[in-house]
Structure formats: C-alpha cells, structure tokens
N, C-alpha and C positions, 0 to 999 in steps of 0.2 A: 475214808478204809473202804478195800475194794474188799468182797468176800470171795475168799478159796473154796473151790466145792470140795468135796469131799474126794478124799484120796482115794484111790483103787486098791482092791483086796484083787485075790485069785478068785476066778469064777463072775467076775463082773464083765458086763459084755461093753465092747467098745464098737464104735463103725467108723469104717473108711470111708471120704465121700471126695470125689473129685467138683469141688466147684468151683476151676479155674481153667487150669490146661488139660490133657487127656494123658493118660500114663497107660503103659504098656500092662496089659494084664500079664505077663510071667513077673514083672515089677510088681506089681500090686498080688500077686500069690504068694511070692518070697517074703512081703513085709508080712501077710496076713502068719505064713506060718512062725516067723521070729514073734510076733507079739504074744500066738496062742502060746509057744517056749512061754512065757511069762506067766501063763498060766490063767489067760482070760479069753471070753470068748470073742469071735468076730465077724461083723455085720458089715458087706461090703453094697453102698449104697447102690442102688436102683444104673444109676445113668453113672454108675462111678470110668465104665470102660466106653462109654457110649464117646464120638467124636463126630465134632460139628465146627468144621477147620480147626482150629486148635484147642479150642476148647471141649470139655468133657459134657457133652451135648448142647444145646441151647443152653439162653438163660432161663426159661421158666423149667429144663430140664433139672439143672442145675440149683437150682432155689427149692425145687421139692426136693431134691437129696435134703439141700442143708435143713429147711423146714422141719422135714419128718425126724431127720436124726435129736434134732434140737426137741421136738415134742414127747420124743419114745420116753419114757419114766425110764425102762430096759437099760437106756444107751446114757455109762457113765461117762463117757468120754468121747469127742469127735477127730479125728486123727484125718486133716488135709493131704492129699494124698500126692499132690507137687504145690509149687507156684502159677503164678503166670496172673494178667490183670482183669479175668473172668469172676472173679469173686467183685470186687469197686463197681463192676456193672449191674449186679444184683444186692449188693450187702445191706442198701437204704428199703428190700422190701422185705425182706427176710423178717419171719416173726418169732424173736427174741423172748416173747410175753412165757414160754414154760418156763425159761431158766428162772423166774421168781420163786418158783413151789419146789424145782424141779434145776439146782444150779449144777453145772455137768462142766468138767475139762475140756478147753480148745486146744490143738496141737498143729503147728506149722511153723514155717519163716517164708523168708521172699517175700514177695507180693500179700503171702497172708496175711502182714504184719497188718492192710486195712480190718481185718477180723479182732483181731489183738486189740486194737485200738476201739473199736466199738464195743468189744465186750467191755473193753475198761469202761472207755468215758458214757457211754450211753447205758452199759447193763450195768456197770459197777462190778465186774465180773474178772478175776484173774484167771488167764491162760498160760498156755506154758509157748512161748519160741525154741521149738524144737523139730529136730530132724525130721524127714518125710518119709514115705514108702518109698517114694523116688528113688534114695539114694541108700535103702537099708543094704541091697548088696554092691554096691558102689565100693569096689577095692580100692579109689583113691580119696574117700572118703573115712574119717575115723570113727573106728566102733566106738571112743569114746560120747560120741554126740549121741549115739541109740544107746549105749547104757547110762546117760545121763536124761534120755527123756523118759523109759523108763523110772529112775530114779524119781525124777522129779511126778510122774501120775499117780507113783505108789506113798510119796511123802518120805522117802529118804533121803530128805534133803543134805548134800555138801557145804560145806564153810567153800567161799571164793576166796580168792586170792591170786595178785598179779603182782608179778617182779617187773623191773623193767626200765625204762627211759618217761619221762613225760614230755609232751608238746609244750607244755602251760600247765604246772601247776595252778589247781584251783581246788578249793572247800565243795565237797558232795555230801549229797543224802538221800536217802531212798528208803525206804518200807522194804521190811525183811520177816515172813512167816516161816516159824517151825524150823528156821535152822541161822546159820551162824554168816556174818560178811565181813568180810577184811581184807583190806586197800594195805 
C-alpha cells in the first residue's frame, strides 16, 4: 500500500520546479496566478526559468531545485512545469529521504512519469499524474484537466467511469484511496 500525502488546504505552499525542459516565464507566471486563485501560495524554483540547451539549467541546477522543494517542510506539493527527458538524467541522485517524515504531493505527466514511478516504487508514495503549468493557458487543452488536478490535490476525488468499446476485455484491479472507481 502506498502512502498518500496530506491533501492540500487553502493557505498551503506549493513549489513549481522545472526538473526537465525549460518553460517560458509568461507560462509559468500565468500558471502561478491560476494556482494562487485556488488559495495556495506559490514558490518557483530558483532555476525554473534557466536555459541550458533544452533543459531548465544544468543537471546540478535542476537537481538542486528538486532537492530543495523536497526538503522544505513548508512546501506541501511540487508541480513540475513541463516534461522532457532531463529528469531521467538526475532522478537517481535526488534526495527523497525527507519524504519519510514529511510526505508531499508531486504532479506532472509525460516524461515526469519517471518521477511517479520512483516515488511509488522506491519511496512508497502516491503522486498525481496531472496537468503541468506549460498547458494551463493553452486553449487547445481541456480546462477539465486543470480542474481535476486541483481536485486531486485538495482530496476532492471523483468517481472514474468509462464507456466505450474494448480492444480485448480482461479483468482489472487497482487501489482506490478516498474515492470510488467504476468501469
């Protein structure tokens, strides 16, 4: 069984970091405003806007932001600004030991999946496969994905259902914490 970090409450502080590719300052600022409208305080990683090739800074700079956000007891969730393979280059050097005493939520998708797998399998911690600041103001993306991220972080879980055809029907099982699952 994986540990679920405490759900967020208004007034909590979150960190937006860029452990992989860089993000434009405007997109980061717009995402921070949206997250602040949820009643949260937003801190941006010192290196979140750096540029080193396609990455948000050097491996050491990105690792420093990840370690700092992980170690800071005031940070209740860490949201990755965007994907890219940069996190794969540093994940094995990250210090996740503070999570034993101070578990927190991590969110992102795409290449950030390596973080979800590490947190689950190495740290025994749940995380959120959710929308990233890169897409918060993208009109081609669904506002539902941003709303579902907020709901997941605050523990306002929804039942999940699916209707459609199956490629190959087979039984499935999984863990559900604090919500309902129906297929």
